[in-house]
C-alpha positions in Angstrom: 5.1 -9.6 18.4 8.7 -10.4 17.6 7.8 -13.9 16.3 5.0 -12.5 14.1 5.5 -13.6 10.4 2.2 -12.7 8.8 0.2 -9.5 9.4 -2.9 -8.9 7.3 -4.9 -5.8 8.2 -6.1 -5.1 4.7 -9.6 -3.7 3.8 -10.3 -2.3 7.2 -10.8 1.3 8.3 -7.4 1.9 9.7 -6.3 5.6 9.7 -3.3 7.6 10.5 0.3 6.8 9.9 2.0 3.4 9.5 3.6 2.9 12.9 7.5 2.7 12.6 7.4 0.2 15.5 6.4 -2.4 13.0 10.1 -2.6 12.3 10.4 -4.5 15.6 8.6 -7.4 14.0 11.9 -8.7 12.6 10.5 -12.1 11.5 7.7 -10.6 9.4 7.4 -12.1 6.0 4.0 -10.8 4.9 2.7 -7.2 5.6 -0.7 -6.3 4.1 -2.2 -2.9 5.0 -3.9 -2.3 1.7 -7.3 -0.6 1.3 -7.4 1.4 4.5 -7.2 5.1 5.2 -3.5 5.3 6.0 -1.9 8.7 5.5 1.6 10.3 5.7 4.8 8.8 4.6 6.0 5.2 4.3 8.4 4.9 7.3 12.0 4.2 6.3 12.1 1.9 9.4 10.2 -0.7 7.3 13.6 -1.2 5.5 14.7 -3.1 8.6 12.3 -6.0 7.9 15.0 -8.1 6.3 12.7 -11.2 6.0 9.8 -9.4 4.3 8.7 -11.1 1.0 5.4 -9.2 0.4 4.7 -5.5 1.1 1.2 -4.5 0.2 0.3 -0.9 0.9 -1.9 -0.2 -2.1 -5.2 1.8 -2.1 -4.4 4.2 0.8 -3.5 7.9 1.0 0.2 7.6 1.6 2.3 10.5 0.4 5.9 11.6 0.1 8.5 9.5 -1.6 9.3 5.8 -1.5 12.1 5.4 1.1 15.5 4.3 -0.3 15.6 1.8 2.6 13.0 -0.4 0.9 15.9 -1.3 -1.4 17.5 -3.1 1.6 14.7 -5.7 1.6 16.6 -8.2 -0.5 14.0 -11.0 0.1 11.1 -9.0 -1.3 9.1 -10.8 -4.1 6.2 -8.4 -4.3 5.8 -4.6 -3.7 2.4 -3.0 -4.3 2.2 0.7 -3.6 -0.4 1.5 -6.2 -3.2 4.0 -5.8 -1.7 6.3 -3.2 -0.4 9.8 -3.5 3.3 9.0 -3.6 5.6 11.6 -5.3 9.3 11.9 -6.2 11.7 9.7 -8.0 11.4 5.9 -8.0 14.4 4.8 -5.9 17.1 3.1 -8.0 17.7 0.8 -5.0 14.5 -1.1 -6.0 16.5 -2.4 -9.0 18.9 -4.2 -6.6 16.2 -6.5 -5.2 17.0 -9.6 -7.3 14.1 -11.6 -5.9 11.5 -9.0 -6.9 8.8 -10.6 -9.2 5.9 -8.1 -8.9 6.3 -4.3 -8.6 3.1 -2.2 -8.9 3.6 1.6 -8.5 0.6 2.7 -10.7 -1.8 5.4 -9.7 0.8 7.7 -8.0 2.7 10.8 -9.1 6.2 9.2 -9.4 9.0 10.0 -11.8 12.3 8.6 -12.7 
């Protein structure tokens, strides 16, 4: 899967954690896992997906904080983490993503 660029598994019945092994898909540009039953934290290993332009994890049951490592994804244009159970402070590193055009963090318990 090292050549995989687009992964859309949205609106299924996936459950459990987001597998950190996704970080091995280094050419990934589009990751959509929205509207599933995913739980636990967002793995910091996703911060290794340097080519990622869209990260769509909305409408799950993800918890914990947003990993600072997401700020390393300088190609990101869209992040949607809305409607989860995320807590903590919004990482200031998100402000360093100059290409970011759409950021949706609504429906969580974030501060900052």
